[in-house]
Structures are given as C-alpha cells and as structure tokens.
C-alpha positions as a Markdown table, in Angstrom:
| # | Residue | x | y | z |
|---|---|---|---|---|
| 1 | Met | 0.0 | 0.0 | 0.0 |
| 2 | Ala | 1.5 | 3.3 | -1.0 |
| 3 | Arg | 1.9 | 6.0 | 1.6 |
| 4 | Pro | 0.0 | 9.2 | 0.9 |
| 5 | Arg | 2.3 | 12.1 | 0.1 |
| 6 | Gly | 2.9 | 14.2 | 3.2 |
| 7 | Ala | 1.5 | 11.7 | 5.6 |
| 8 | Pro | 3.4 | 11.0 | 8.8 |
| 9 | Ser | 5.6 | 8.0 | 8.5 |
| 10 | Val | 5.9 | 5.2 | 11.1 |
| 11 | Arg | 9.0 | 4.0 | 12.8 |
| 12 | Ala | 10.2 | 0.4 | 13.5 |
| 13 | Met | 9.6 | -1.1 | 16.9 |
| 14 | Thr | 12.4 | -2.4 | 19.0 |
| 15 | Ser | 12.1 | -5.4 | 21.3 |
| 16 | Ser | 12.2 | -3.3 | 24.4 |
| 17 | Glu | 9.1 | -1.3 | 23.5 |
| 18 | His | 5.5 | -2.0 | 24.5 |
| 19 | His | 3.1 | -4.1 | 22.5 |
| 20 | Arg | 1.3 | -1.5 | 20.4 |
| 21 | Val | -2.5 | -1.9 | 20.3 |
| 22 | Ile | -4.7 | 0.2 | 18.2 |
| 23 | Ile | -8.5 | 0.2 | 18.9 |
| 24 | Ala | -10.4 | 1.5 | 15.9 |
| 25 | Gly | -13.7 | 2.9 | 17.1 |
| 26 | Ala | -14.9 | 4.3 | 20.4 |
| 27 | Gly | -18.4 | 2.8 | 20.8 |
| 28 | Val | -19.4 | 0.3 | 23.4 |
| 29 | Ala | -17.0 | -2.4 | 22.1 |
| 30 | Gly | -14.1 | -0.1 | 21.7 |
| 31 | Ile | -14.3 | 1.5 | 25.1 |
| 32 | Glu | -14.9 | -1.8 | 26.8 |
| 33 | Ala | -11.8 | -3.3 | 25.1 |
| 34 | Leu | -9.8 | -0.2 | 26.0 |
| 35 | Leu | -10.7 | -0.5 | 29.7 |
| 36 | Ala | -10.1 | -4.3 | 29.6 |
| 37 | Leu | -6.7 | -4.0 | 28.1 |
| 38 | Arg | -5.7 | -1.3 | 30.6 |
| 39 | Ala | -6.8 | -3.6 | 33.4 |
| 40 | Leu | -5.3 | -6.8 | 32.0 |
| 41 | Ala | -2.1 | -5.6 | 30.4 |
| 42 | Gly | -1.6 | -1.9 | 31.0 |
| 43 | Glu | 2.1 | -2.3 | 31.8 |
| 44 | Arg | 2.7 | -4.3 | 28.6 |
| 45 | Cys | 0.6 | -2.4 | 26.0 |
| 46 | Glu | 0.8 | 1.0 | 24.4 |
| 47 | Leu | -2.8 | 1.8 | 23.8 |
| 48 | Thr | -4.1 | 4.0 | 21.0 |
| 49 | Leu | -7.8 | 4.8 | 20.5 |
| 50 | Val | -8.8 | 6.1 | 17.0 |
| 51 | Asp | -12.2 | 7.8 | 16.6 |
| 52 | Ala | -13.2 | 11.1 | 14.9 |
| 53 | Gln | -16.0 | 11.9 | 17.4 |
| 54 | Pro | -15.3 | 14.0 | 20.4 |
| 55 | Asp | -17.6 | 12.1 | 22.8 |
| 56 | Phe | -18.7 | 8.6 | 23.6 |
| 57 | Ala | -22.5 | 8.8 | 23.4 |
| 58 | Tyr | -24.4 | 6.3 | 25.5 |
| 59 | Arg | -27.2 | 5.8 | 23.0 |
| 60 | Pro | -29.3 | 2.9 | 24.5 |
| 61 | Leu | -31.4 | 5.5 | 26.2 |
| 62 | Ala | -32.2 | 7.4 | 23.0 |
| 63 | Val | -35.5 | 5.5 | 22.6 |
| 64 | Ala | -36.7 | 7.1 | 25.8 |
| 65 | Glu | -35.9 | 10.8 | 25.0 |
| 66 | Pro | -39.1 | 11.7 | 23.2 |
| 67 | Phe | -41.1 | 10.3 | 26.2 |
| 68 | Ala | -39.0 | 12.3 | 28.7 |
| 69 | Arg | -37.9 | 9.1 | 30.4 |
| 70 | Ala | -34.1 | 9.6 | 29.9 |
| 71 | Thr | -31.5 | 11.4 | 27.8 |
| 72 | Val | -28.5 | 10.3 | 25.8 |
| 73 | Arg | -25.4 | 10.8 | 28.0 |
| 74 | Arg | -22.1 | 11.9 | 26.6 |
| 75 | Tyr | -18.6 | 11.4 | 27.9 |
| 76 | Pro | -15.5 | 13.2 | 26.4 |
| 77 | Leu | -13.2 | 10.7 | 24.7 |
| 78 | Arg | -10.1 | 12.7 | 25.8 |
| 79 | Thr | -11.1 | 12.0 | 29.4 |
| 80 | Ile | -11.7 | 8.3 | 28.8 |
| 81 | Ala | -8.4 | 7.9 | 26.9 |
| 82 | Arg | -6.6 | 9.8 | 29.8 |
| 83 | Asp | -8.2 | 7.5 | 32.4 |
| 84 | Ala | -7.1 | 4.4 | 30.4 |
| 85 | Gly | -3.5 | 5.8 | 29.8 |
| 86 | Ala | -4.2 | 5.8 | 26.1 |
| 87 | Thr | -3.4 | 8.1 | 23.2 |
| 88 | Leu | -6.4 | 9.5 | 21.4 |
| 89 | Val | -6.2 | 10.0 | 17.6 |
| 90 | Ala | -9.2 | 12.1 | 16.4 |
| 91 | Asp | -9.6 | 10.4 | 13.1 |
| 92 | Thr | -11.1 | 7.3 | 11.4 |
| 93 | Val | -9.4 | 4.1 | 10.3 |
| 94 | Ala | -10.0 | 4.0 | 6.6 |
| 95 | Ala | -7.7 | 1.1 | 5.5 |
| 96 | Val | -5.5 | -1.6 | 6.9 |
| 97 | Asp | -2.3 | -2.9 | 5.4 |
| 98 | Ala | -2.2 | -6.2 | 7.2 |
| 99 | Gly | 1.2 | -7.2 | 5.7 |
| 100 | Glu | 2.9 | -4.1 | 7.0 |
| 101 | Arg | 0.7 | -4.0 | 10.2 |
| 102 | Val | -0.2 | -0.4 | 9.4 |
| 103 | Val | -3.6 | 1.4 | 9.6 |
| 104 | Val | -4.2 | 4.4 | 7.3 |
| 105 | Thr | -6.7 | 7.0 | 8.7 |
| 106 | Ala | -9.1 | 9.1 | 6.7 |
| 107 | Gly | -6.7 | 12.1 | 7.3 |
| 108 | Gly | -3.8 | 10.2 | 5.8 |
| 109 | Arg | -2.0 | 9.2 | 9.0 |
| 110 | Arg | -0.2 | 5.9 | 9.1 |
| 111 | Leu | -0.1 | 4.1 | 12.4 |
| 112 | Arg | 1.8 | 0.9 | 13.0 |
| 113 | Tyr | 0.4 | -1.8 | 15.3 |
| 114 | Asp | 1.3 | -5.1 | 16.8 |
| 115 | Ala | -2.4 | -5.8 | 17.5 |
| 116 | Leu | -5.4 | -4.1 | 15.9 |
| 117 | Leu | -9.0 | -4.3 | 17.3 |
| 118 | Leu | -11.7 | -3.2 | 14.9 |
| 119 | Ala | -14.7 | -1.8 | 16.8 |
| 120 | Thr | -16.1 | 0.3 | 13.9 |
| 121 | Gly | -19.7 | -0.6 | 14.4 |
| 122 | Ala | -22.5 | -0.7 | 11.8 |
| 123 | Glu | -24.2 | 1.9 | 9.7 |
| 124 | Ser | -27.9 | 2.4 | 10.1 |
| 125 | Leu | -29.8 | 2.5 | 6.7 |
| 126 | Pro | -33.5 | 3.2 | 6.2 |
| 127 | Ala | -35.3 | -0.2 | 5.9 |
| 128 | Tyr | -38.4 | 1.1 | 4.1 |
| 129 | Glu | -39.1 | 4.1 | 1.8 |
| 130 | His | -42.6 | 4.8 | 3.1 |
| 131 | Ala | -42.0 | 4.7 | 6.8 |
| 132 | Leu | -40.7 | 6.8 | 9.7 |
| 133 | Asn | -37.2 | 5.2 | 10.0 |
| 134 | Trp | -36.0 | 5.4 | 13.5 |
| 135 | Asp | -32.5 | 5.0 | 14.7 |
| 136 | Glu | -30.6 | 6.0 | 17.9 |
| 137 | Arg | -29.0 | 9.0 | 16.3 |
| 138 | Ser | -31.8 | 10.8 | 14.5 |
| 139 | Gly | -35.1 | 9.1 | 15.5 |
| 140 | Gly | -36.0 | 11.3 | 18.5 |
| 141 | Glu | -37.2 | 14.4 | 16.5 |
| 142 | Arg | -39.1 | 12.2 | 14.0 |
| 143 | Leu | -40.9 | 10.4 | 16.8 |
| 144 | Gly | -41.8 | 13.7 | 18.5 |
| 145 | Gly | -43.7 | 14.6 | 15.4 |
| 146 | Leu | -45.5 | 11.2 | 15.5 |
| 147 | Leu | -46.5 | 11.8 | 19.1 |
| 148 | Arg | -48.0 | 15.1 | 18.3 |
| 149 | Asp | -50.0 | 13.5 | 15.5 |
| 150 | Ile | -51.3 | 10.9 | 18.0 |
| 151 | Asp | -52.2 | 13.6 | 20.5 |
| 152 | Glu | -54.2 | 15.6 | 17.8 |
| 153 | Gly | -56.0 | 12.5 | 16.5 |
| 154 | Tyr | -54.3 | 12.3 | 13.1 |
| 155 | Ala | -52.6 | 8.9 | 13.8 |
| 156 | Arg | -54.9 | 6.2 | 15.1 |
| 157 | Arg | -53.4 | 3.1 | 13.6 |
| 158 | Leu | -49.7 | 2.5 | 14.0 |
| 159 | Ala | -47.3 | -0.3 | 13.1 |
| 160 | Phe | -43.8 | -0.7 | 14.6 |
| 161 | Val | -41.6 | -3.0 | 12.4 |
| 162 | His | -38.3 | -4.7 | 13.0 |
| 163 | Pro | -36.9 | -5.5 | 9.5 |
| 164 | Pro | -35.2 | -8.8 | 8.7 |
| 165 | Gly | -31.5 | -9.2 | 8.9 |
| 166 | Pro | -28.9 | -8.7 | 11.7 |
| 167 | Gly | -30.1 | -6.3 | 14.4 |
| 168 | Trp | -31.7 | -5.9 | 17.8 |
| 169 | Pro | -35.5 | -6.0 | 18.2 |
| 170 | Leu | -35.8 | -4.6 | 21.7 |
| 171 | Pro | -36.1 | -0.9 | 20.8 |
| 172 | Ala | -39.2 | -1.8 | 18.6 |
| 173 | Tyr | -40.9 | -3.2 | 21.7 |
| 174 | Glu | -39.9 | -0.1 | 23.8 |
| 175 | Leu | -41.2 | 2.3 | 21.1 |
| 176 | Ala | -44.5 | 0.5 | 20.8 |
| 177 | Leu | -45.0 | 0.2 | 24.6 |
| 178 | Leu | -43.9 | 3.7 | 25.4 |
| 179 | Thr | -46.1 | 5.1 | 22.6 |
| 180 | Ala | -49.1 | 3.1 | 23.9 |
| 181 | His | -48.5 | 4.5 | 27.4 |
| 182 | His | -48.1 | 8.1 | 26.1 |
| 183 | Ala | -51.3 | 7.8 | 24.0 |
| 184 | Arg | -53.4 | 6.5 | 26.9 |
| 185 | Gly | -52.1 | 9.3 | 29.1 |
| 186 | Met | -53.4 | 11.8 | 26.5 |
| 187 | Gly | -56.8 | 10.1 | 26.4 |
| 188 | Met | -56.2 | 8.5 | 23.1 |
| 189 | Asp | -56.6 | 4.8 | 22.2 |
| 190 | Pro | -54.7 | 4.0 | 19.0 |
| 191 | Gln | -54.4 | 0.6 | 17.4 |
| 192 | Ile | -50.8 | -0.4 | 17.8 |
| 193 | Thr | -49.2 | -3.4 | 16.1 |
| 194 | Leu | -45.7 | -4.8 | 16.4 |
| 195 | Val | -44.2 | -6.8 | 13.5 |
| 196 | Thr | -41.0 | -8.8 | 13.9 |
| 197 | Gly | -39.4 | -12.0 | 12.5 |
| 198 | Glu | -39.3 | -13.6 | 15.9 |
| 199 | Val | -41.3 | -16.7 | 16.8 |
| 200 | Ala | -42.4 | -15.1 | 20.0 |
| 201 | Pro | -41.9 | -11.7 | 21.7 |
| 202 | Leu | -38.2 | -11.3 | 22.6 |
| 203 | Ala | -37.7 | -15.0 | 22.3 |
| 204 | Val | -33.9 | -14.4 | 22.3 |
| 205 | Phe | -34.2 | -13.9 | 26.1 |
| 206 | Gly | -35.7 | -17.3 | 26.7 |
| 207 | Pro | -39.2 | -18.6 | 27.3 |
| 208 | Arg | -39.7 | -17.0 | 30.7 |
| 209 | Ala | -39.0 | -13.5 | 29.5 |
| 210 | Ser | -40.9 | -14.1 | 26.3 |
| 211 | Ala | -44.0 | -15.1 | 28.3 |
| 212 | Ala | -43.7 | -12.0 | 30.6 |
| 213 | Ile | -43.3 | -9.6 | 27.6 |
| 214 | Ser | -46.3 | -11.2 | 25.8 |
| 215 | Ala | -48.3 | -10.3 | 28.9 |
| 216 | Glu | -47.0 | -6.7 | 28.9 |
| 217 | Leu | -48.0 | -6.4 | 25.2 |
| 218 | Arg | -51.5 | -7.6 | 26.0 |
| 219 | Arg | -51.9 | -5.2 | 28.9 |
| 220 | Ala | -50.8 | -2.4 | 26.7 |
| 221 | Lys | -53.2 | -3.5 | 23.9 |
| 222 | Val | -50.3 | -3.9 | 21.5 |
| 223 | Gly | -50.8 | -6.5 | 18.8 |
| 224 | Phe | -48.0 | -8.9 | 17.9 |
| 225 | His | -47.2 | -10.5 | 14.5 |
| 226 | Gly | -44.2 | -12.8 | 14.7 |
| 227 | Cys | -42.4 | -14.9 | 12.1 |
| 228 | Ala | -43.2 | -12.1 | 9.6 |
| 229 | Tyr | -41.3 | -10.4 | 6.9 |
| 230 | Ala | -42.9 | -7.0 | 6.2 |
| 231 | Glu | -43.2 | -4.9 | 3.1 |
| 232 | Val | -44.6 | -1.3 | 3.2 |
| 233 | Glu | -46.7 | 0.0 | 0.5 |
| 234 | Arg | -47.8 | 3.6 | 0.1 |
| 235 | Gly | -51.3 | 4.6 | -0.9 |
| 236 | His | -54.0 | 6.8 | 0.7 |
| 237 | Ala | -52.8 | 5.1 | 3.9 |
| 238 | Ala | -49.7 | 3.0 | 4.5 |
| 239 | Thr | -50.1 | -0.7 | 4.1 |
| 240 | Val | -47.9 | -3.3 | 5.8 |
| 241 | Val | -47.9 | -6.5 | 3.9 |
| 242 | Leu | -46.9 | -9.5 | 6.0 |
| 243 | His | -45.1 | -12.5 | 4.5 |
| 244 | Pro | -45.8 | -15.4 | 4.4 |
| 245 | Gly | -49.5 | -15.2 | 3.9 |
| 246 | Met | -49.8 | -11.7 | 2.2 |
| 247 | Arg | -51.8 | -10.4 | 5.2 |
| 248 | Arg | -52.4 | -6.6 | 4.8 |
| 249 | Leu | -52.5 | -4.1 | 7.6 |
| 250 | Glu | -53.9 | -0.7 | 6.8 |
| 251 | Val | -52.2 | 1.9 | 9.1 |
| 252 | Asp | -51.7 | 5.6 | 9.4 |
| 253 | Arg | -48.0 | 5.5 | 10.3 |
| 254 | Val | -45.3 | 2.9 | 10.1 |
| 255 | Val | -42.2 | 3.2 | 12.4 |
| 256 | Ala | -39.3 | 1.0 | 11.4 |
| 257 | Leu | -36.0 | 0.1 | 12.9 |
| 258 | Pro | -33.0 | 0.4 | 10.6 |
| 259 | Arg | -31.3 | -2.1 | 8.4 |
| 260 | Leu | -27.6 | -2.4 | 9.3 |
| 261 | Arg | -24.5 | -2.5 | 7.3 |
| 262 | Gly | -21.0 | -3.2 | 8.5 |
| 263 | Arg | -18.1 | -0.7 | 8.3 |
| 264 | Ala | -15.1 | -2.9 | 7.5 |
| 265 | Pro | -12.1 | -0.8 | 6.5 |
| 266 | Asp | -10.4 | -1.3 | 3.2 |
| 267 | Gly | -8.1 | -4.3 | 3.4 |
| 268 | Ile | -10.3 | -6.3 | 5.8 |
| 269 | Pro | -12.3 | -9.1 | 4.3 |
| 270 | Ala | -16.1 | -8.8 | 4.9 |
| 271 | Asp | -19.3 | -10.3 | 3.7 |
| 272 | Ala | -21.7 | -8.8 | 1.2 |
| 273 | Asp | -23.2 | -6.6 | 4.0 |
| 274 | Gly | -19.8 | -5.4 | 5.3 |
| 275 | Phe | -19.6 | -7.6 | 8.4 |
| 276 | Val | -16.3 | -9.2 | 9.4 |
| 277 | Ser | -16.0 | -12.9 | 10.3 |
| 278 | Val | -14.2 | -13.7 | 13.5 |
| 279 | Asp | -13.5 | -16.7 | 15.7 |
| 280 | Ala | -14.7 | -17.2 | 19.3 |
| 281 | His | -11.8 | -15.0 | 20.5 |
| 282 | Gly | -12.6 | -12.2 | 18.1 |
| 283 | Ala | -9.6 | -12.9 | 15.8 |
| 284 | Val | -10.4 | -11.9 | 12.2 |
| 285 | Ala | -10.5 | -14.9 | 9.8 |
| 286 | Gly | -7.4 | -14.9 | 7.6 |
| 287 | Val | -5.8 | -11.7 | 8.9 |
| 288 | Pro | -3.1 | -12.2 | 11.6 |
| 289 | His | -2.8 | -9.7 | 14.5 |
| 290 | Val | -6.3 | -8.3 | 13.8 |
| 291 | Trp | -9.3 | -8.7 | 16.0 |
| 292 | Ala | -12.9 | -7.4 | 15.8 |
| 293 | Ala | -15.8 | -6.9 | 18.1 |
| 294 | Gly | -19.2 | -5.3 | 18.3 |
| 295 | Asp | -21.9 | -4.5 | 15.7 |
| 296 | Gly | -19.4 | -4.8 | 12.8 |
| 297 | Ile | -18.8 | -8.5 | 13.1 |
| 298 | Ala | -20.8 | -11.2 | 11.4 |
| 299 | Phe | -23.1 | -12.1 | 14.4 |
| 300 | Pro | -26.8 | -12.0 | 14.0 |
| 301 | Val | -27.7 | -10.1 | 17.2 |
| 302 | Lys | -26.5 | -6.5 | 17.5 |
| 303 | Phe | -26.6 | -5.4 | 21.1 |
| 304 | Gly | -24.4 | -3.3 | 23.3 |
| 305 | Gly | -24.1 | -5.9 | 26.0 |
| 306 | Leu | -23.0 | -8.6 | 23.6 |
| 307 | Ala | -20.6 | -6.1 | 22.0 |
| 308 | Ala | -19.0 | -5.6 | 25.4 |
| 309 | Glu | -18.7 | -9.4 | 25.9 |
| 310 | Gln | -17.1 | -9.8 | 22.5 |
| 311 | Ala | -14.7 | -7.0 | 23.3 |
| 312 | Asp | -13.7 | -8.7 | 26.6 |
| 313 | Ala | -12.9 | -11.9 | 24.7 |
| 314 | Ala | -10.8 | -10.1 | 22.1 |
| 315 | Ala | -9.0 | -8.1 | 24.8 |
| 316 | Glu | -8.0 | -11.3 | 26.7 |
| 317 | Ser | -6.7 | -12.8 | 23.4 |
| 318 | Ile | -4.7 | -9.6 | 22.7 |
| 319 | Ala | -3.3 | -9.5 | 26.2 |
| 320 | Ala | -2.2 | -13.1 | 25.8 |
| 321 | Ala | -0.5 | -12.2 | 22.5 |
| 322 | Ala | 1.3 | -9.4 | 24.3 |
| 323 | Gly | 2.9 | -12.0 | 26.6 |
| 324 | Leu | 0.5 | -12.0 | 29.5 |
| 325 | His | 0.1 | -15.4 | 31.2 |
| 326 | Leu | -3.6 | -16.0 | 31.0 |
| 327 | Arg | -5.9 | -18.4 | 29.3 |
| 328 | Pro | -8.2 | -16.3 | 27.1 |
| 329 | Glu | -11.9 | -17.1 | 27.5 |
| 330 | Pro | -14.0 | -17.3 | 24.3 |
| 331 | Phe | -17.1 | -15.3 | 23.7 |
| 332 | Arg | -20.1 | -17.1 | 25.3 |
| 333 | Pro | -23.2 | -14.9 | 24.8 |
| 334 | Val | -25.1 | -13.9 | 27.9 |
| 335 | Leu | -27.9 | -11.5 | 27.2 |
| 336 | Arg | -28.8 | -8.8 | 29.8 |
| 337 | Gly | -31.5 | -6.5 | 28.6 |
| 338 | Gln | -33.6 | -3.7 | 30.2 |
| 339 | Leu | -37.0 | -3.1 | 28.6 |
| 340 | Leu | -38.4 | 0.3 | 29.2 |
| 341 | Leu | -42.2 | 0.3 | 29.9 |
| 342 | Gly | -44.5 | 3.2 | 30.6 |
| 343 | Lys | -43.2 | 4.0 | 34.1 |
| 344 | Ala | -41.3 | 0.9 | 34.9 |
| 345 | Ser | -38.7 | -1.5 | 33.4 |
| 346 | Arg | -38.3 | -5.2 | 33.0 |
| 347 | Phe | -34.8 | -6.7 | 33.4 |
| 348 | Met | -34.1 | -9.9 | 31.5 |
| 349 | His | -31.1 | -12.3 | 31.7 |
| 350 | His | -30.5 | -15.3 | 29.5 |
| 351 | Ala | -27.3 | -17.4 | 29.2 |
| 352 | Ala | -27.8 | -18.4 | 25.6 |
| 353 | Ala | -24.8 | -20.7 | 25.5 |
| 354 | Val | -26.0 | -22.7 | 28.6 |
| 355 | Glu | -28.2 | -25.7 | 27.6 |
| 356 | Gly | -31.5 | -25.6 | 29.4 |
| 357 | Asp | -31.4 | -22.0 | 30.6 |
| 358 | Glu | -34.9 | -20.6 | 30.3 |
| 359 | Gly | -33.9 | -17.1 | 31.2 |
| 360 | Thr | -34.9 | -14.8 | 34.1 |
| 361 | Val | -37.1 | -11.7 | 34.1 |
| 362 | Ala | -37.7 | -9.3 | 37.0 |
| 363 | Asp | -39.0 | -5.8 | 37.7 |
| 364 | His | -35.7 | -4.9 | 39.5 |
| 365 | Pro | -32.1 | -5.1 | 38.3 |
| 366 | Leu | -30.5 | -8.5 | 37.7 |
| 367 | Trp | -27.0 | -7.1 | 37.5 |
| 368 | Trp | -25.0 | -4.2 | 39.0 |
| 369 | Pro | -24.6 | -1.4 | 38.0 |
| 370 | Pro | -28.1 | -1.6 | 36.4 |
| 371 | Gly | -27.5 | 0.1 | 33.1 |
| 372 | Lys | -28.9 | -1.0 | 29.7 |
| 373 | Val | -25.4 | -2.1 | 28.6 |
| 374 | Ala | -24.0 | -4.4 | 31.2 |
| 375 | Gly | -20.3 | -4.2 | 30.1 |
| 376 | Arg | -18.0 | -5.8 | 32.7 |
| 377 | Arg | -15.8 | -2.7 | 32.8 |
| 378 | Leu | -17.7 | -0.1 | 30.9 |
| 379 | Ala | -20.8 | -0.1 | 33.1 |
| 380 | Pro | -18.9 | 0.5 | 36.4 |
| 381 | Tyr | -16.6 | 3.0 | 34.8 |
| 382 | Leu | -19.6 | 5.1 | 33.5 |
| 383 | Ala | -21.3 | 4.7 | 36.9 |
| 384 | Ala | -18.2 | 6.1 | 38.6 |
| 385 | Arg | -18.1 | 9.0 | 36.1 |
| 386 | Asp | -21.8 | 9.8 | 36.7 |
| 387 | Ala | -21.2 | 9.7 | 40.5 |
| 388 | Ala | -18.4 | 12.1 | 40.2 |
| 389 | Ala | -20.4 | 14.4 | 38.0 |
| 390 | Gly | -23.2 | 14.3 | 40.6 |
| 391 | Gly | -21.0 | 15.6 | 43.3 |
| 392 | Ala | -19.7 | 12.3 | 44.7 |
| 393 | Pro | -16.1 | 12.3 | 43.5 |
| 394 | Arg | -14.6 | 8.8 | 43.0 |
| 395 | Asp | -11.6 | 7.4 | 41.2 |
| 396 | Ala | -13.2 | 6.6 | 37.8 |
| 397 | Met | -11.0 | 3.6 | 37.3 |
| 398 | Ala | -11.6 | 2.1 | 40.7 |
| 399 | Gly | -14.8 | 0.3 | 39.6 |
| 400 | Val | -13.4 | -1.1 | 36.4 |
| 401 | Glu | -13.1 | -4.7 | 37.5 |
| 402 | Val | -16.4 | -5.0 | 39.3 |
| 403 | Arg | -19.7 | -6.4 | 38.0 |
| 404 | Ala | -22.2 | -8.5 | 39.8 |
| 405 | Asp | -25.0 | -10.8 | 38.5 |
| 406 | Leu | -27.9 | -10.9 | 40.8 |
| 407 | Thr | -30.1 | -13.5 | 39.1 |
| 408 | Gly | -29.8 | -16.0 | 41.9 |
| 409 | Asp | -31.0 | -13.4 | 44.6 |
| 410 | Leu | -34.1 | -11.9 | 43.0 |
| 411 | Glu | -37.6 | -13.1 | 42.4 |
| 412 | Thr | -38.9 | -13.3 | 38.9 |
| 413 | Val | -41.9 | -11.6 | 37.4 |
| 414 | Ser | -44.9 | -13.7 | 36.7 |
| 415 | Pro | -46.6 | -13.3 | 33.3 |
C-alpha cells in the first residue's frame, strides 16, 4: 500500500518497547476493550484509541428521549483515553495494510500496530421508503412529530416494524409500549401493532422473559405479528404486507428500525453486508494480528451488552498475544436486557450458551450497575463518572473490574 504524500511516517519497533495496540472505534465495544486492556495488560501495552467523534454517546437511552424518560449521556473521549492511559487520535481508520501492520486514517496518518482491534460498528440505513425510519442518532425528532399527530388524533393506527437481517428488536418493543402509554395518558386509544421476525416476543431472552413480555403487550393492547417479513406500500394510507400469507395491515403511520451494514475498513475481508467474520476470541479470519468486536462482526444479534462481551474476549486474546500469562476465555453470549415500559422497566437475563437455561425476568435489576449495557468494565466506569459528575467524586478507574450478576438473589416476574 503506497503511503500518501505528506502523511506522517511510522518507525520500526524495538524489542524493548510495549506491545502497540490500536483500537479503531470508540463505541461500546471499543471503550470496553480499552478498559479491559488497561486492566489486564496496562504495563505491557501501548494503547491508541482512534475515533473522529469528540464524545462517547451512551445511546441505548435514545429510545426514551421523546417520552421524557431519559436522555443520551455523553462522555468526552479525551477523558476516557486519559483515564485508560491511552493516546487518542481524532480520526477514522479507513484502511488496513495487514502485511505491514499499518492502519491508514481518513486524514492520511499511518499508524503501526502489533495488535489491531476493529470496533467500527455498523451503519444504520432506512429499511423502508414509506416509513418513519427510527435509529438511535436521529429518531427522536421524528418520533416527536408522530406523538404530536397521535395527540391531535391524526394517527390512530400504528405499526412498529423490526426488519429482517442482523439487528436488535428490543427498541421496537420499547417504542410500541412507550407510545401506547403516552397515548393513553393523553386520552387516546390508538391501534398499535408490532411486527417482527421472531417466533415469540423477545424469544432471544428465553421462554420465561418471552411469556412475561407477551403479557406486557396484552396489557398495553399492542398486537404482535411474529415470524413475519414485512413490506410497506404507500397509498391513501400506509399498508404493511406480511409474508408469508400476504396479510395486509392498513395503518396511518409505520415506524421501522433500521437495516444495518458493517463498516469494515479497506483491506479487511467482509461479507456482502460489510460484516467481518471472527472466531470465538474475536480474531479476524485470515488476517493475523487483527481482532474485531461489536456490531461490525458477522453475528446476527447486534446489542451493546453482547458487543462488550465480544470486546472482553478479544481483549483477553490480545493480552495473551502481548505476553500476559492467562488463558483467554472465548465469547459465550449472555444477554442482559432492560426493557423500558410506561413508568417501569423489566430486566431480562439469558445465558444463551447454557443448555436448558430458560432465562430470568424481573422488575428490578438482575446485574449491577443496572445500566442498559452491562459491560464488565464499561458499566462500572460510567457509573463512577456519573457519580463524580453528581457531586460524589470517585476514582473513575476504581470500579473497572467490578460487576455482579444478581439473578440468583431476585424473584422473577410472573406473566
């Protein structure tokens, strides 16, 4: 790969220097990996975080903003990098020269690595032409307009659709349930339908959670159509066509979650949708010294908690490659999800890799700290930062290694 004219050059590494680790992307997976590597191999690794954004945005709460339930919290990347003893490069990794172990940024910088972790995430694309396409970055304002239409009686029939393909259905449930709660609070009684490809509501969390969420949908008078692939037609009113069966739902508004596409840099093999194949430790297939984690990998479920678990597995593998004496644990998915309801929440836990686990659901936290993303190191780190911002100063790194599962101590919710 030719070096761009005028771009900074890289120097060779001597045997006495640290293991140079570049983390491309500062989302959930990237920050979790950064904190994990600092905790595991901080004395062995020279950490560099590459991301063009100034802040880490905690976006799982974006779904609640239009309903005044929560706001998206932001944390300066320069502070996170400082706490982790890392160098922050305000740029984007555009290409990888695996043979030379060099990344090239969008700004033309060339950075040499001994280990590269790709946490570049996925791009949200509109799933349907004739729908209100919601995503965590721009959906709040659009949904605010929909709520006004409901309040004024212009939107009486609504469909919330989770499109086929890799993704995460939980926000569609939250949008439907929060909208139902808002409408009833305004004295309105719209007909609300949820359409997904799942066999049962939130089946990914196991049968217990699915039964409880089915009951929540019934209480909120939200209809459910599962095992369905939807098309959206535009006429006098929007029509949702369900496949198989060609059932047609006439509605006033359609709200759809996005279709996702991976963001693999040039030089990294990816599938037709841009997602990168990795092994159980996050190592990229066919590319030595490169790992990947988060929404950008070829894994069907895209969720912050799983992204953090994938980052932990990759970080352990990278630490071992740096000479740390440990046996890296592979990625074994454990789902921890918080479903926002009208005024309450449901907490769900499911060890998907454990045979016979039927999941747990409760109306109180099943893990601590009780955030929507239960990252082993990210969640306590953010909790410490929030505590400090609230007037209770703490060492932000002190909580990095702490996380507790409470599933054995709490009663479950009956359907």
